[in-house]
TILUM-689812 format. One line per 2 residues: number of its first residue (from 1); their letters; for each residue x, y, z of C-alpha. Coordinates in steps of 0.2 Angstrom, whole numbers, always signed. Layout:
% TILUM-689812
NUM> A> X Y Z | ...
% end
This chain:
% TILUM-689812
1> MR> +359 +443 +489 | +359 +436 +472
3> EL> +353 +418 +468 | +355 +406 +453
5> IY> +346 +390 +449 | +355 +378 +437
7> YS> +345 +364 +430 | +354 +348 +423
9> RT> +344 +335 +414 | +359 +323 +415
11> AP> +368 +327 +431 | +368 +311 +442
13> TS> +358 +309 +457 | +369 +297 +466
15> GS> +387 +299 +472 | +391 +282 +464
17> YI> +387 +288 +447 | +401 +301 +448
19> GA> +418 +294 +441 | +435 +301 +437
21> DL> +429 +307 +420 | +417 +320 +424
23> QK> +411 +323 +406 | +405 +304 +406
25> SG> +397 +306 +423 | +381 +315 +417
27> RI> +391 +330 +412 | +393 +334 +430
29> DI> +408 +344 +424 | +396 +358 +418
31> AV> +389 +359 +436 | +407 +360 +443
33> HT> +412 +374 +431 | +395 +383 +436
35> II> +399 +382 +454 | +417 +390 +451
37> AA> +409 +404 +440 | +396 +407 +454
39> FF> +407 +408 +469 | +426 +410 +465
41> LS> +434 +427 +463 | +453 +430 +463
43> HQ> +459 +425 +480 | +441 +425 +488
45> IR> +424 +417 +488 | +408 +427 +485
47> TD> +397 +430 +500 | +383 +438 +491
49> MK> +378 +422 +481 | +367 +407 +484
51> LH> +367 +393 +471 | +353 +380 +468
53> LV> +358 +365 +458 | +344 +353 +452
55> FA> +350 +337 +445 | +338 +326 +435
57> GP> +349 +312 +429 | +349 +294 +434
59> PD> +346 +285 +445 | +335 +294 +457
61> PQ> +329 +311 +450 | +326 +325 +456
63> KH> +339 +331 +469 | +341 +349 +475
65> LE> +358 +354 +481 | +358 +372 +489
67> LQ> +375 +380 +491 | +379 +395 +501
69> PV> +397 +392 +508 | +401 +397 +525
71> IE> +418 +407 +525 | +419 +412 +543
73> GK> +426 +401 +558 | +438 +387 +559
75> TG> +440 +375 +544 | +434 +358 +548
77> ID> +422 +364 +561 | +413 +379 +556
79> KI> +417 +378 +537 | +425 +367 +524
81> YL> +440 +372 +513 | +433 +374 +495
83> AK> +445 +374 +481 | +442 +372 +463
85> KD> +449 +354 +463 | +438 +349 +477
87> VS> +421 +354 +469 | +417 +337 +461
89> SV> +421 +328 +477 | +410 +339 +487
91> LK> +395 +336 +475 | +399 +317 +476
93> KM> +398 +317 +495 | +382 +328 +496
95> LY> +374 +315 +485 | +380 +301 +496
97> KF> +373 +310 +511 | +355 +312 +504
99> RE> +341 +305 +515 | +323 +304 +509
101> GE> +311 +316 +517 | +325 +327 +524
103> KR> +334 +343 +520 | +351 +339 +526
105> EV> +366 +350 +529 | +380 +340 +523
107> FP> +393 +353 +526 | +391 +371 +533
109> GF> +381 +380 +520 | +379 +364 +508
111> WI> +361 +357 +509 | +353 +342 +499
113> ER> +335 +337 +498 | +322 +330 +486
115> KS> +314 +345 +477 | +309 +347 +459
117> FL> +315 +362 +448 | +297 +369 +446
119> EI> +294 +367 +465 | +309 +378 +469
121> VK> +304 +391 +456 | +286 +392 +462
123> EL> +291 +394 +480 | +303 +408 +476
125> YT> +290 +416 +464 | +276 +414 +477
127> AG> +287 +423 +490 | +288 +438 +479
129> RN> +306 +436 +473 | +311 +443 +456
131> VY> +315 +429 +445 | +324 +430 +428
133> LL> +325 +417 +415 | +340 +417 +404
135> DP> +333 +415 +386 | +340 +420 +369
137> KG> +324 +428 +365 | +324 +439 +381
139> ED> +327 +457 +384 | +346 +462 +384
141> IR> +352 +461 +402 | +362 +477 +399
143> KA> +345 +486 +396 | +333 +477 +407
145> EI> +328 +482 +424 | +335 +470 +437
147> KK> +326 +472 +453 | +334 +469 +471
149> DP> +339 +452 +476 | +337 +444 +459
151> IF> +336 +425 +455 | +342 +419 +438
153> IL> +338 +402 +430 | +348 +393 +417
155> GD> +350 +376 +410 | +364 +364 +405
157> HK> +370 +359 +388 | +353 +352 +384
159> GL> +343 +367 +390 | +328 +368 +400
161> PL> +313 +356 +397 | +302 +363 +384
163> KE> +286 +356 +393 | +291 +367 +408
165> LK> +297 +383 +399 | +279 +390 +396
167> RL> +275 +388 +415 | +292 +396 +419
169> KS> +289 +411 +408 | +273 +415 +417
171> MC> +283 +417 +433 | +299 +425 +426
173> KT> +305 +439 +416 | +316 +433 +401
175> VT> +333 +441 +399 | +348 +437 +387
177> IG> +366 +440 +389 | +368 +444 +370
179> PK> +367 +436 +353 | +380 +422 +355
181> VY> +377 +406 +365 | +389 +404 +379
183> FA> +393 +389 +391 | +383 +389 +407
185> SQ> +398 +394 +417 | +402 +408 +405
187> TV> +384 +414 +407 | +385 +414 +426
189> AI> +401 +424 +425 | +393 +437 +413
191> VN> +378 +439 +425 | +389 +441 +440
193> NE> +399 +454 +431 | +383 +464 +426
195> LD> +377 +463 +444 | +394 +469 +451
197> RR> +394 +484 +439 | +377 +489 +443
199> EV> +381 +488 +462 | +397 +498 +460
201> YA> +387 +511 +450 | +373 +512 +463
203> NS> +385 +514 +477 | +394 +527 +468
205> RT> +378 +537 +465 | +373 +536 +483
207> EN> +390 +542 +488 | +389 +557 +476
209> QS> +372 +561 +482 | +378 +561 +500
211> TE> +392 +572 +496 | +381 +585 +487
213> ID> +369 +585 +502 | +383 +588 +514
215> TN> +390 +602 +503 | +373 +611 +502
217> ED> +370 +610 +521 | +387 +619 +524
% end
């Protein structure tokens, strides 16, 4: 399982703050594109991804939206139908359904609660998870060792808060996707592609080793 934590300084923390113009709604459009890049493949949804969205915009920061869409079962009962055009309305409904002091499952696999960005990172780090901070000054992701079940952190167009970066770097390994600065959603797509390639390579090596062992035993 791979996980992503996306932090937005401007994304609204109430459904009433999301209007028809997503760019003017605290740049919630960036979060929408990030969700699409995290989960959507051609004709299917990823099942190996969990996405954490931390919204710190007005009027009531911070809110933690946790997404791991259920894809099995009957639509409308066991799961919801998630299409690209529906993502903003799903986020809006999740924010409307927030209840103080509760981690609430709004739809199957879609949770909302009040939890700060640093709280989430500290919980995962304390649990022994391998956390990677996407930073232009980090090690090239193509050369870096990425351990099992990685978690990647990235920010919106304004970046991560400087006052929290030092604390983050003490808990995370910093990696970069390259010399150019990409949109958040593009960064997610590149990270997913890198992990996909590594998994295919690892599986290929395992299959080749099994074949060699079988041949030797004969």
